C-alpha positions as CSV (number, residue, x, y, z in Angstrom):
1,X,36.0,-248.8,-80.2
2,X,36.5,-249.7,-76.3
3,X,39.2,-252.1,-75.8
4,X,41.6,-251.9,-73.2
5,X,44.2,-254.0,-72.1
6,X,46.8,-254.0,-69.2
7,X,50.0,-252.6,-70.1
8,X,51.7,-256.4,-68.9
9,X,49.2,-258.3,-71.1
10,X,50.5,-255.9,-74.3
11,X,52.0,-258.1,-77.3
12,X,54.8,-256.6,-79.0
13,X,54.2,-255.9,-83.0
14,X,57.7,-255.6,-84.3
15,X,57.6,-257.8,-87.4
16,X,55.9,-255.8,-90.6
17,X,53.4,-258.8,-91.3
18,X,52.1,-258.7,-87.6
19,X,51.1,-255.0,-88.1
20,X,49.5,-255.3,-91.4
21,X,47.8,-258.1,-89.9
22,X,46.5,-255.8,-87.1
23,X,45.9,-252.7,-89.1
24,X,43.7,-254.8,-91.5
25,X,41.5,-256.6,-88.2
26,X,40.8,-252.8,-87.0
27,X,40.1,-251.4,-91.0
28,X,37.6,-254.8,-91.1
29,X,36.2,-253.5,-87.6
30,X,35.6,-250.4,-89.0
31,X,38.1,-248.1,-87.5
32,X,39.7,-245.1,-90.3
33,X,42.9,-244.5,-90.9
34,X,43.3,-241.4,-88.4
35,X,42.3,-243.5,-85.4
36,X,44.4,-246.3,-86.3
37,X,47.6,-245.8,-83.8
38,X,45.2,-245.1,-81.0
39,X,43.3,-247.9,-81.2
40,X,46.5,-250.5,-82.0
41,X,48.4,-249.4,-79.0
42,X,45.7,-249.4,-77.0
43,X,46.1,-253.5,-77.5
44,X,50.1,-253.9,-78.6
45,X,53.1,-252.2,-78.2
46,X,54.2,-251.4,-81.8
47,X,57.1,-250.4,-83.5
48,X,56.1,-246.9,-84.2
49,X,58.4,-246.6,-87.5
50,X,57.2,-249.7,-89.2
51,X,54.0,-248.6,-88.5
52,X,54.1,-245.3,-90.0
53,X,55.9,-246.7,-93.1
54,X,53.1,-249.1,-93.4
55,X,50.2,-246.5,-93.2
56,X,52.3,-243.9,-95.9
57,X,52.4,-246.7,-98.4
58,X,48.7,-247.5,-98.0
């Protein structure tokens, strides 16, 4: 997937519900689980601990 956002434009994802929504959107666009972290960090600053907990629970 080709998407890139300048660092100053990135939104912070710290709430679990926001991280889950972002993951669901990426998955609906065909993003594989192995590529999620790469794709989500192109667009957002992500709480990586929360992200890892969510992915491990899925």
